C-alpha positions as CSV (number, residue, x, y, z in Angstrom):
1,X,131.1,84.4,53.5
2,X,128.0,85.7,55.3
3,X,127.8,89.4,55.9
4,X,128.0,90.4,59.5
5,X,127.2,93.6,61.5
6,X,129.8,95.1,63.8
7,X,128.7,97.6,66.4
8,X,131.4,99.5,68.2
9,X,130.9,101.7,71.3
10,X,133.3,103.9,73.3
11,X,132.6,105.1,76.8
12,X,134.6,108.1,78.0
13,X,134.6,109.3,81.7
14,X,136.5,111.1,84.4
15,X,135.2,111.3,87.9
16,X,134.0,114.3,89.8
17,X,136.9,115.7,91.7
18,X,139.7,114.3,89.6
19,X,142.6,116.6,89.1
20,X,142.6,118.9,86.1
21,X,145.9,117.6,84.9
22,X,144.4,114.1,84.8
23,X,141.6,115.3,82.6
24,X,144.1,117.1,80.3
25,X,146.4,114.0,80.2
26,X,143.5,111.8,79.2
27,X,142.4,114.3,76.6
28,X,145.8,114.4,75.0
29,X,146.6,110.7,75.2
30,X,143.2,109.2,74.5
31,X,140.2,111.4,73.6
32,X,141.9,113.7,71.1
33,X,144.1,111.1,69.2
34,X,141.2,108.7,69.0
35,X,139.1,111.4,67.4
36,X,141.9,112.3,65.0
37,X,142.2,108.7,63.8
38,X,138.4,108.4,63.5
39,X,138.3,111.5,61.3
40,X,140.9,109.9,59.1
41,X,138.7,106.9,58.5
42,X,135.3,108.2,57.4
43,X,133.9,104.7,56.8
44,X,134.2,103.8,60.5
45,X,131.0,104.2,62.4
46,X,130.6,103.9,66.1
47,X,128.8,105.1,69.2
48,X,130.3,107.6,71.6
49,X,129.4,108.2,75.2
50,X,130.9,111.0,77.3
51,X,129.8,111.4,80.9
52,X,128.5,114.9,81.6
53,X,131.5,115.7,83.8
54,X,133.9,115.0,81.0
55,X,131.8,116.6,78.3
56,X,131.5,119.7,80.3
57,X,135.3,119.8,80.9
58,X,136.0,119.4,77.2
59,X,133.5,122.0,76.3
60,X,135.2,124.4,78.6
61,X,138.8,123.7,77.8
62,X,138.7,122.4,74.2
63,X,135.5,123.6,72.5
64,X,136.9,122.8,69.1
65,X,136.8,119.1,70.0
66,X,133.0,119.3,70.4
67,X,132.7,121.1,67.1
68,X,134.6,118.3,65.4
69,X,132.5,115.7,67.2
70,X,129.3,117.4,66.0
71,X,130.7,117.2,62.4
72,X,131.2,113.4,62.8
73,X,127.6,113.1,64.1
74,X,126.3,115.2,61.1
75,X,127.9,112.9,58.6
76,X,126.4,109.9,60.5
77,X,129.8,108.5,61.5
78,X,129.1,108.8,65.2
79,X,126.0,108.0,67.2
80,X,125.9,109.7,70.6
81,X,124.8,107.8,73.7
82,X,123.5,109.3,76.8
83,X,123.7,108.2,80.4
84,X,123.2,109.6,83.9
85,X,125.1,113.0,83.8
86,X,127.5,112.5,86.7
87,X,127.9,108.7,86.0
88,X,126.3,107.2,89.1
89,X,125.5,103.5,89.6
90,X,121.9,103.9,88.7
91,X,120.3,101.6,91.2
92,X,122.0,103.3,94.1
93,X,120.2,106.6,93.6
94,X,116.5,107.5,93.9
95,X,114.4,107.1,90.7
96,X,113.8,110.9,90.6
97,X,117.6,111.5,90.4
98,X,118.0,108.7,87.8
99,X,115.5,110.4,85.5
100,X,116.8,113.9,86.2
101,X,120.4,113.0,85.5
102,X,119.6,111.1,82.2
103,X,117.5,113.9,80.9
104,X,120.2,116.5,81.7
105,X,122.8,114.6,79.7
106,X,120.5,113.9,76.8
107,X,119.6,117.6,76.6
108,X,123.3,118.6,76.8
109,X,124.3,116.2,74.1
110,X,121.5,117.3,71.8
111,X,122.3,121.0,72.3
112,X,126.0,120.6,71.4
113,X,126.0,117.8,68.8
114,X,122.5,117.9,67.4
115,X,121.8,114.3,68.3
116,X,119.0,113.2,70.5
117,X,120.4,110.1,72.1
118,X,118.2,107.1,72.8
119,X,120.9,104.7,73.9
120,X,122.3,104.7,77.5
121,X,125.7,103.8,78.8
122,X,125.1,101.9,82.0
123,X,127.8,102.9,84.5
124,X,130.0,99.9,85.3
125,X,127.4,97.8,83.5
126,X,125.7,97.3,86.9
127,X,122.3,95.8,86.0
128,X,119.3,95.2,88.1
129,X,116.0,93.9,86.8
130,X,113.9,96.9,87.7
131,X,115.8,99.3,85.4
132,X,113.9,98.9,82.1
133,X,110.9,100.9,83.3
134,X,113.0,103.7,84.7
135,X,115.1,103.9,81.6
136,X,112.2,104.0,79.2
137,X,110.6,106.8,81.3
138,X,113.7,108.8,80.6
139,X,113.5,108.2,76.8
140,X,115.9,105.3,76.5
141,X,115.2,102.5,74.0
142,X,118.5,100.5,74.4
143,X,121.4,99.9,76.7
144,X,124.5,97.7,76.6
145,X,125.8,95.2,79.2
146,X,128.3,92.4,79.2
147,X,127.7,89.1,77.6
148,X,128.2,87.5,81.0
149,X,124.9,89.0,82.2
150,X,123.2,86.9,79.5
151,X,125.3,83.8,80.2
152,X,124.2,84.0,83.9
153,X,120.6,83.7,82.5
154,X,121.6,80.5,80.7
155,X,122.4,81.7,77.2
156,X,125.3,80.2,75.3
157,X,128.0,82.0,73.4
158,X,126.4,81.3,70.0
159,X,123.2,82.9,71.2
160,X,124.8,86.3,71.9
161,X,125.4,87.6,68.4
162,X,122.5,90.0,68.5
163,X,120.3,91.9,70.9
164,X,117.4,90.9,73.1
165,X,114.3,92.5,74.5
166,X,113.6,92.6,78.2
167,X,110.8,94.3,80.2
168,X,109.7,95.4,83.6
169,X,106.0,95.8,84.3
170,X,105.3,95.4,80.6
171,X,107.7,98.2,79.6
172,X,110.2,96.9,77.1
173,X,113.9,97.7,76.6
174,X,116.4,96.6,74.0
175,X,119.6,95.2,75.5
176,X,122.9,94.4,73.8
177,X,125.5,91.9,75.1
178,X,129.2,93.1,74.9
179,X,131.6,90.4,73.9
180,X,134.1,89.7,76.7
181,X,136.4,88.2,74.0
182,X,136.4,91.5,72.2
183,X,137.0,93.5,75.4
184,X,140.3,91.7,75.8
185,X,141.4,91.6,72.1
186,X,140.6,95.3,71.6
187,X,143.2,96.9,71.8
188,X,145.5,94.4,73.5
189,X,145.6,91.7,70.7
190,X,146.5,92.2,67.1
191,X,143.7,93.5,64.8
192,X,143.7,90.1,63.1
193,X,142.5,88.5,66.4
194,X,139.4,90.6,66.3
195,X,138.9,89.9,62.6
196,X,139.0,86.2,63.3
197,X,136.3,86.5,66.0
198,X,134.1,88.6,63.7
199,X,134.5,85.8,61.0
200,X,133.3,83.2,63.5
201,X,130.2,85.4,64.2
202,X,129.5,85.7,60.5
203,X,129.7,81.9,60.1
204,X,126.8,81.5,62.5
205,X,124.3,82.8,59.9
206,X,122.4,85.8,58.6
207,X,121.8,89.0,60.7
208,X,124.5,88.2,63.2
209,X,126.1,91.0,65.2
210,X,129.6,91.3,66.8
211,X,129.3,93.7,69.7
212,X,132.1,95.7,71.4
213,X,131.8,98.6,73.8
214,X,134.3,99.6,76.5
215,X,136.3,102.4,78.1
216,X,137.9,105.0,75.9
217,X,140.7,105.3,78.4
218,X,142.0,101.9,77.4
219,X,143.0,103.6,74.1
220,X,145.8,105.7,75.5
221,X,145.5,106.2,79.3
222,X,145.9,102.6,80.6
223,X,149.6,101.6,81.1
224,X,151.6,101.5,77.8
225,X,148.5,101.8,75.6
226,X,149.3,105.2,74.2
227,X,152.5,103.9,72.6
228,X,150.7,100.7,71.5
229,X,147.4,102.3,70.2
230,X,148.7,105.5,68.6
231,X,152.5,105.6,68.4
232,X,152.7,102.0,67.0
233,X,149.5,102.6,65.1
234,X,147.2,99.8,66.4
235,X,144.0,101.9,66.0
236,X,144.9,103.1,62.5
237,X,145.6,99.5,61.5
238,X,142.4,98.2,63.1
239,X,140.2,100.8,61.3
240,X,142.0,100.1,58.1
241,X,141.4,96.4,58.4
242,X,137.7,97.0,59.0
243,X,137.5,99.3,55.9
244,X,139.3,96.7,53.8
245,X,136.7,94.0,54.8
246,X,133.7,96.3,54.4
247,X,132.3,94.0,51.7
248,X,131.3,91.6,54.5
249,X,131.6,93.6,57.7
250,X,128.9,96.3,57.9
251,X,129.4,98.9,60.7
252,X,126.1,99.9,62.1
253,X,125.0,102.1,65.0
254,X,123.1,100.4,67.8
255,X,119.9,102.4,66.9
256,X,120.2,101.2,63.3
257,X,120.5,97.6,64.3
258,X,117.2,98.0,66.3
259,X,115.5,99.5,63.3
260,X,116.9,97.0,60.7
261,X,117.4,93.7,62.4
262,X,114.9,91.9,64.6
263,X,115.8,90.9,68.2
264,X,117.0,87.4,68.9
265,X,114.3,87.0,71.5
266,X,113.2,87.9,75.0
267,X,115.4,87.6,78.1
268,X,115.4,88.4,81.8
269,X,118.8,89.2,83.2
270,X,119.8,88.6,86.8
271,X,121.6,91.3,88.9
272,X,125.1,91.5,87.6
273,X,128.0,93.6,86.5
274,X,131.1,92.7,84.6
275,X,132.9,89.7,85.9
276,X,135.8,91.5,87.6
277,X,133.5,93.9,89.4
278,X,131.5,91.1,91.0
279,X,134.8,89.5,92.2
280,X,135.9,92.8,93.8
281,X,132.6,93.1,95.6
282,X,133.4,90.0,97.6
283,X,135.0,90.2,101.1
284,X,138.8,89.7,100.9
285,X,138.8,86.1,102.1
286,X,136.0,85.1,99.7
287,X,137.7,86.9,96.9
288,X,140.9,84.9,97.5
289,X,138.9,81.6,97.7
290,X,137.2,82.4,94.4
291,X,140.6,83.2,92.8
292,X,142.0,79.9,94.0
293,X,139.0,78.0,92.6
294,X,139.4,79.7,89.3
295,X,143.0,78.7,89.1
296,X,142.0,75.1,90.0
297,X,139.6,75.1,87.1
298,X,142.2,76.4,84.7
299,X,144.7,73.7,85.9
300,X,142.1,71.1,85.2
301,X,141.3,72.6,81.8
302,X,137.7,73.2,82.9
303,X,137.7,77.0,82.9
304,X,136.4,77.6,79.4
305,X,133.5,75.3,79.9
306,X,132.4,76.1,83.4
307,X,133.7,79.6,84.2
308,X,130.3,81.2,83.6
309,X,128.9,79.3,86.6
310,X,131.6,80.7,88.8
311,X,130.3,84.1,90.0
312,X,131.5,86.8,92.4
313,X,129.3,88.9,94.6
314,X,126.6,91.6,94.3
315,X,127.5,95.3,93.7
316,X,125.5,96.6,96.6
317,X,127.7,94.7,99.0
318,X,130.4,97.2,98.5
319,X,128.3,99.2,100.9
320,X,128.9,96.4,103.5
321,X,132.5,95.7,102.6
322,X,133.4,99.4,103.1
323,X,131.5,101.2,105.9
324,X,133.0,104.5,104.5
325,X,131.2,103.9,101.2
326,X,127.9,103.1,103.0
327,X,128.2,106.3,105.2
328,X,128.8,108.4,102.1
329,X,125.9,106.7,100.2
330,X,123.5,107.2,103.1
331,X,124.6,110.8,103.4
332,X,123.7,111.2,99.7
333,X,120.3,109.7,100.2
334,X,119.7,112.0,103.2
335,X,120.7,115.0,101.1
336,X,118.6,113.9,98.2
337,X,115.5,113.8,100.4
338,X,116.3,117.3,101.7
339,X,116.8,118.8,98.2
340,X,113.6,117.2,96.7
341,X,111.6,118.1,99.8
342,X,112.6,121.8,99.4
343,X,112.2,121.9,95.6
344,X,108.9,123.7,95.5
345,X,110.1,126.3,97.9
346,X,113.4,127.1,96.0
347,X,113.7,129.5,93.1
348,X,114.3,127.5,89.9
349,X,117.9,128.6,89.5
350,X,118.8,127.7,93.1
351,X,116.9,124.4,92.9
352,X,118.8,123.4,89.8
353,X,122.1,124.4,91.5
354,X,121.2,122.3,94.5
355,X,120.3,119.4,92.2
356,X,123.6,119.6,90.3
357,X,125.6,119.5,93.5
358,X,123.5,116.5,94.7
359,X,123.9,114.7,91.4
360,X,127.7,115.4,91.3
361,X,127.7,113.8,94.8
362,X,126.3,110.6,93.2
363,X,129.3,110.0,90.9
364,X,130.0,106.3,91.3
365,X,133.8,106.2,91.3
366,X,134.5,106.7,95.1
367,X,131.7,104.4,96.2
368,X,133.6,101.2,95.3
369,X,137.0,99.7,94.7
370,X,138.6,97.2,92.3
371,X,141.6,97.6,90.1
372,X,140.8,101.3,90.0
373,X,141.6,103.5,93.1
374,X,138.0,104.6,93.6
375,X,137.2,104.6,97.3
376,X,140.9,104.7,98.2
377,X,141.5,108.1,96.5
378,X,140.9,110.8,99.1
379,X,140.4,113.6,96.6
380,X,137.5,111.7,95.0
381,X,135.8,111.2,98.3
382,X,136.4,114.8,99.2
383,X,134.6,115.9,96.0
384,X,131.6,113.8,96.9
385,X,131.3,115.3,100.4
386,X,132.0,118.8,99.1
387,X,129.1,118.6,96.6
388,X,126.7,117.0,99.1
389,X,127.4,119.6,101.7
390,X,127.0,122.4,99.2
391,X,123.7,121.0,98.1
392,X,122.2,120.9,101.6
393,X,123.7,124.3,102.5
394,X,121.9,125.9,99.5
395,X,118.6,124.3,100.8
396,X,119.2,125.4,104.4
397,X,120.1,129.0,103.6
398,X,117.0,129.5,101.5
399,X,114.4,127.7,103.6
400,X,115.6,128.0,107.2
401,X,113.8,130.6,109.3
402,X,117.0,131.7,110.8
403,X,120.8,131.4,110.2
404,X,121.6,130.2,113.8
405,X,119.4,127.1,113.7
406,X,120.3,123.9,115.5
407,X,118.6,120.5,115.0
408,X,119.3,117.2,116.7
409,X,117.7,114.0,115.2
410,X,117.8,110.3,116.2
411,X,117.2,107.9,113.3
412,X,118.8,105.1,111.4
413,X,120.9,107.1,109.0
414,X,123.2,104.3,107.8
415,X,120.6,101.7,107.2
416,X,122.0,99.0,109.6
417,X,119.0,98.8,111.9
418,X,120.6,100.9,114.6
419,X,119.9,104.5,115.5
420,X,122.4,107.3,114.7
421,X,122.4,110.9,116.1
422,X,122.7,113.8,113.7
423,X,123.3,117.4,115.0
424,X,123.0,120.1,112.4
425,X,123.7,123.8,112.7
426,X,124.5,126.5,110.2
427,X,128.2,125.8,110.9
428,X,128.5,122.0,111.4
429,X,127.0,118.6,110.8
430,X,127.9,116.1,113.5
431,X,127.0,112.4,112.9
432,X,127.4,109.9,115.9
433,X,127.1,106.2,116.2
434,X,125.9,105.4,119.8
435,X,126.2,101.6,119.1
436,X,129.8,101.9,117.9
437,X,131.7,103.4,120.7
438,X,129.6,106.6,120.5
439,X,132.1,107.6,117.8
440,X,131.8,110.7,115.7
441,X,132.0,109.5,112.0
442,X,131.2,112.7,110.1
443,X,132.0,116.3,111.0
444,X,131.1,118.7,108.2
445,X,132.4,122.2,108.3
446,X,129.8,123.9,106.1
447,X,131.5,127.3,105.3
448,X,134.2,125.3,103.5
449,X,132.0,122.4,102.5
450,X,134.4,119.8,103.9
451,X,134.0,116.6,105.9
452,X,136.9,116.9,108.4
453,X,136.5,113.2,109.1
454,X,136.7,111.9,105.5
455,X,138.9,109.0,106.6
456,X,139.7,105.4,105.4
457,X,140.3,102.4,107.5
458,X,143.2,100.0,106.7
459,X,141.8,96.6,105.8
460,X,142.9,93.5,104.0
461,X,142.2,93.3,100.3
462,X,142.1,90.1,98.3
463,X,144.9,91.3,96.0
464,X,147.4,92.1,98.8
465,X,148.8,88.6,98.6
466,X,149.9,89.4,95.0
467,X,152.1,92.2,96.3
468,X,155.2,89.9,96.6
469,X,155.2,89.3,92.8
470,X,154.6,92.9,91.7
471,X,157.3,94.5,89.6
472,X,158.3,98.1,89.8
473,X,156.3,100.2,87.3
474,X,159.5,101.7,86.0
475,X,160.8,98.3,85.0
476,X,157.5,97.5,83.2
477,X,157.9,100.7,81.2
478,X,160.8,99.1,79.4
479,X,158.7,96.1,78.4
480,X,157.0,96.7,75.0
481,X,154.2,94.2,75.6
482,X,150.8,95.7,76.2
483,X,148.5,94.0,78.7
484,X,145.1,94.7,80.2
485,X,145.1,96.3,83.6
486,X,143.3,93.2,84.8
487,X,146.5,91.2,84.1
488,X,149.2,93.6,85.2
489,X,150.9,93.3,88.7
490,X,152.9,96.5,89.1
491,X,154.1,98.5,92.1
492,X,154.7,102.2,92.1
493,X,157.4,101.8,94.8
494,X,159.4,99.1,96.4
495,X,158.9,97.8,100.0
496,X,155.1,98.3,100.1
497,X,154.7,95.1,102.2
498,X,155.8,97.0,105.3
499,X,152.7,99.2,105.0
500,X,150.2,96.3,105.1
501,X,148.7,97.2,108.5
502,X,145.1,96.4,109.3
503,X,142.8,98.2,111.7
504,X,140.2,96.3,113.8
505,X,138.0,99.4,114.3
506,X,137.0,102.2,112.0
507,X,139.2,105.3,111.9
508,X,136.6,107.9,113.1
509,X,136.8,110.4,116.0
510,X,136.0,110.4,119.7
511,X,137.3,106.9,120.0
512,X,137.9,106.0,123.6
513,X,141.0,103.9,124.3
514,X,142.4,102.4,127.5
515,X,146.0,101.5,126.7
516,X,148.7,99.6,128.5
517,X,150.8,101.9,130.7
518,X,153.9,101.1,128.6
519,X,152.1,101.4,125.2
520,X,154.3,102.5,122.4
521,X,153.4,104.9,119.5
522,X,154.9,102.6,116.9
523,X,152.8,99.7,117.9
524,X,149.6,101.8,118.2
525,X,150.2,103.3,114.8
526,X,150.5,99.8,113.2
527,X,147.4,98.7,115.2
528,X,149.4,96.0,116.8
529,X,148.9,96.9,120.4
530,X,146.8,95.7,123.4
531,X,143.5,97.4,124.1
532,X,142.9,97.2,127.8
533,X,139.3,98.4,127.8
534,X,136.0,97.5,126.0
535,X,134.9,100.9,124.9
536,X,136.3,101.4,121.4
537,X,133.4,99.9,119.4
538,X,130.9,98.9,122.0
539,X,127.4,100.5,122.6
540,X,126.8,103.6,124.8
541,X,123.6,104.9,126.3
542,X,122.7,108.4,125.4
543,X,120.6,111.4,126.4
544,X,119.9,114.6,124.6
545,X,119.2,117.9,126.3
546,X,117.9,120.8,124.2
547,X,117.9,124.4,125.5
548,X,117.1,127.2,123.1
549,X,120.2,127.4,120.8
550,X,122.3,124.9,122.7
551,X,122.1,121.1,122.5
552,X,123.9,118.8,124.8
553,X,124.5,115.1,123.9
554,X,125.6,112.8,126.7
555,X,127.0,109.3,126.2
556,X,127.6,106.9,129.0
557,X,129.0,103.4,129.3
558,X,129.8,101.2,132.2
559,X,132.6,99.0,130.9
560,X,135.7,97.1,132.0
561,X,139.4,97.8,132.0
562,X,142.0,95.1,132.5
563,X,145.0,96.1,134.7
564,X,147.4,93.2,134.7
565,X,145.2,90.4,136.1
566,X,142.5,92.6,137.5
567,X,139.3,93.5,135.7
568,X,138.0,96.9,136.9
569,X,134.6,98.4,136.3
570,X,135.0,101.8,134.8
571,X,132.2,104.3,134.1
572,X,132.8,106.7,131.2
573,X,130.7,109.7,130.4
574,X,131.3,112.0,127.5
575,X,129.3,115.2,126.9
576,X,129.2,117.1,123.6
577,X,128.0,120.7,123.8
578,X,127.0,122.4,120.5
579,X,125.7,125.9,120.1
580,X,123.8,127.3,117.1
581,X,125.9,129.5,114.8
582,X,129.1,128.7,116.7
583,X,132.4,127.3,115.4
584,X,133.3,125.7,118.8
585,X,132.4,122.3,120.1
586,X,133.0,121.5,123.8
587,X,133.7,117.9,124.8
588,X,133.7,116.9,128.5
589,X,134.8,113.5,129.8
590,X,134.4,112.0,133.2
591,X,136.0,108.7,134.0
592,X,135.1,107.0,137.3
593,X,136.5,103.9,139.0
594,X,133.4,101.9,139.9
595,X,135.4,98.9,141.0
596,X,136.8,97.9,144.4
597,X,140.5,98.1,143.6
598,X,142.8,101.0,142.6
599,X,143.2,101.4,138.8
600,X,146.3,102.7,137.0
601,X,144.9,104.0,133.7
602,X,146.3,105.2,130.4
603,X,143.3,106.9,128.6
604,X,143.3,108.3,125.1
605,X,140.8,109.9,122.8
606,X,141.5,109.2,119.1
607,X,140.8,111.7,116.3
608,X,141.3,111.1,112.6
609,X,141.4,114.1,110.3
610,X,141.0,113.7,106.5
611,X,142.5,116.9,105.2
612,X,144.3,115.6,102.1
613,X,147.9,116.3,101.2
614,X,149.9,114.5,103.8
615,X,153.2,115.9,102.6
616,X,152.1,119.2,101.3
617,X,153.9,122.2,102.8
618,X,150.7,124.2,103.1
619,X,149.0,121.6,105.4
620,X,150.7,121.1,108.8
621,X,150.6,120.7,112.5
622,X,151.4,123.6,114.8
623,X,151.9,123.5,118.6
624,X,152.4,126.9,120.4
625,X,155.8,127.1,122.0
626,X,157.2,123.9,120.3
627,X,159.1,123.7,117.1
628,X,158.3,120.5,115.3
629,X,161.2,119.0,113.3
630,X,158.6,117.6,110.9
631,X,155.2,119.3,110.9
632,X,153.5,118.0,107.7
633,X,150.3,115.9,108.2
634,X,151.9,112.6,107.4
635,X,154.6,113.1,110.0
636,X,154.9,110.9,113.1
637,X,155.8,112.0,116.6
638,X,155.2,112.1,120.4
639,X,155.1,115.4,122.3
640,X,154.5,115.6,126.1
641,X,152.5,118.3,127.9
642,X,150.5,119.6,124.9
643,X,147.8,122.1,125.7
644,X,146.9,123.3,122.2
645,X,147.2,121.7,118.8
646,X,146.6,123.5,115.5
647,X,146.0,121.6,112.3
648,X,146.2,124.1,109.4
649,X,145.2,123.6,105.8
650,X,145.8,126.6,103.6
651,X,144.5,124.8,100.5
652,X,141.1,124.2,102.2
653,X,141.5,127.6,103.9
654,X,140.7,126.4,107.4
655,X,142.3,125.4,110.7
656,X,141.2,123.1,113.4
657,X,142.2,124.1,116.9
658,X,142.2,121.5,119.7
659,X,142.7,122.5,123.3
660,X,143.3,119.9,126.0
661,X,142.6,120.3,129.7
662,X,144.6,119.1,131.4
663,X,147.6,119.0,129.1
664,X,148.2,115.7,127.3
665,X,150.9,113.5,125.8
666,X,150.2,113.8,122.1
667,X,150.8,111.1,119.5
668,X,150.4,111.8,115.8
669,X,150.9,109.5,112.8
670,X,149.4,109.0,109.3
671,X,147.0,106.4,108.1
672,X,148.4,105.1,104.8
673,X,146.8,102.3,102.7
674,X,148.2,100.0,100.1
675,X,145.7,99.8,97.2
676,X,145.6,98.7,93.6
677,X,145.0,101.2,90.8
678,X,145.3,101.0,87.0
679,X,148.9,102.0,87.5
680,X,149.8,99.3,90.0
681,X,150.1,99.0,93.8
682,X,150.4,102.3,95.5
683,X,150.7,103.8,99.0
684,X,148.0,106.5,99.6
685,X,147.9,108.9,102.5
686,X,144.4,108.8,103.8
687,X,144.2,110.8,107.0
688,X,146.1,111.8,110.2
689,X,145.6,110.3,113.6
690,X,145.9,112.4,116.7
691,X,145.7,110.8,120.1
692,X,145.9,112.9,123.2
693,X,146.3,110.6,126.2
694,X,146.8,110.8,130.0
695,X,148.1,108.5,132.6
696,X,146.5,108.6,136.1
697,X,145.5,106.6,139.1
698,X,141.9,106.2,140.4
699,X,141.0,104.8,143.7
700,X,137.6,103.1,144.1
701,X,134.9,105.7,143.7
702,X,137.3,108.4,142.4
703,X,136.8,110.1,139.0
704,X,138.9,112.2,136.6
705,X,137.7,114.9,134.3
706,X,139.0,116.0,130.9
707,X,137.9,118.7,128.5
708,X,138.6,119.2,124.8
709,X,137.6,122.3,122.9
710,X,137.4,121.9,119.1
711,X,137.2,125.1,117.1
712,X,137.3,125.5,113.3
713,X,138.6,128.8,111.9
714,X,138.7,130.2,108.4
715,X,142.2,131.1,107.1
């Protein structure tokens, strides 16, 4: 039998903002036991990658683990890989941040393990053709992507048992194809299945390489894998099998392969990620159509032959699929420009601190969604905004001429070809979309580094149609069969179908509604109501007035409201008054009947607050003079004649005070999504909707005025 090389890589990562107990659980169930089994098998050689976030956490909480890892490196059992420190999708961040993050992790790894890594783990294996030059400039000689990337370029399975060279502007990079077959057999199949595949690779000829690299969390964290991999001894048996066949299976590091075995040739890869990721990037309807087509090919026994020609979408379109992701991404780019522009004016220590917050705000996990919770996990989005706000606050404090500054800018922040308005003070950032109902889509309270409008819109996902066949996760726990998370259909609670409500507009703030006079809270909360006006997501004209330390933003729209069979012209003007160094925002509304018939109106202004912890006792509503039977943020209710509403969050140590004049009927309800995570379908509290509304009659030419004061107070 021909000898064959087997290269084995493990990628370990936890996102910025993940709960400490999640880090600890992953450490105890995956990272530590894997290391212990590896130590017991000194002939096993592999590459290890730890994102900087995780490496930093382990160093702080379990320093002995890093010492043991260093020993494995010193005896050449482990080759360390680098990457971008905070695990961003590389092509979504500026080149200067790419290089800075890679060098930071490379330096950290060398400092604590003694190994100067030259191989890079590419986050989510998202590849774009310009990357080779940027990676080589950061000291990288190789990276690893899926074999599907190569197949999209026309290569066949038998051509993927080695590595290739690609280049950009004449700058070369070695690139390894990960076997999809091995990603599914390790650790879900029996070790013999992997051995059988390696034998097939060996039979192809000399200098052949079997290549595996994947998430370390699938060895203990994914559902049922801890019992399978460690308690039932899969990993120990797998390593033992490799040792027993070491006469023909040589385990080499990736860097050793490059030094000892020539490349198979040259290749240019198209933009790609792993197959599932590209499917998730598609809009829901397209995703379902792709899934149906794949099933058709399988039924016709054509899948194996033609599947590689069936591709999903393009990673960047997550930024289109989810406006929340795009807004967060463009905020990040805006802050990156601020930080780098100020770099020469900042003391080195403060500059590095600002960069670290910026880079932490580039962590990829909340910018997309697939089988993993990602964007649908509020605490991960919260951490991104927190770090980005902290980065820009450092810059502003050190370079602003005064603490009570105020700036108003008009430019295309979100990259959609339409202007946004950004008001910045030492207390707040306010981001408006004039073209989209003049909505407020980001409201940063800088003293606590929190985006009060970190919200999520309920929308259809391609996998929602699978919900009917999901089994309760507690039932699955009794099943000893271990499957990939890509194959499991589990649910964390029964009856999730009733929460599948979809919004036709984005859940921001300052959303102007004209409702039917008999509108009901329940229907509005389910977004199954009749909108009587054309203001919610339509364009408004605007004017900006600047006077010393006060800026006034005026929006205006002449729209229509339907009252039974009558279409009435309604003029709406809203004025936002912001003062430098003030924690108060004044909002003035004026609604005028510009038609020729009397209008009976039900007008409401929607606010969505993303303050986390919908059922936490330390986060609640408070209305002076009224005792709420349920006051937690995920509660639902209708209260008439409300003049003041407090939203208090003792975890974030802040309170939002809303004052309504005249008094309003107040609706409140939670926005909860049904999303898919590695643990199954789950209901997630996203944010709380607050809708003060008023019913009134306007004769032709008459107008009505309203005022809302918004104040944020430290607790």
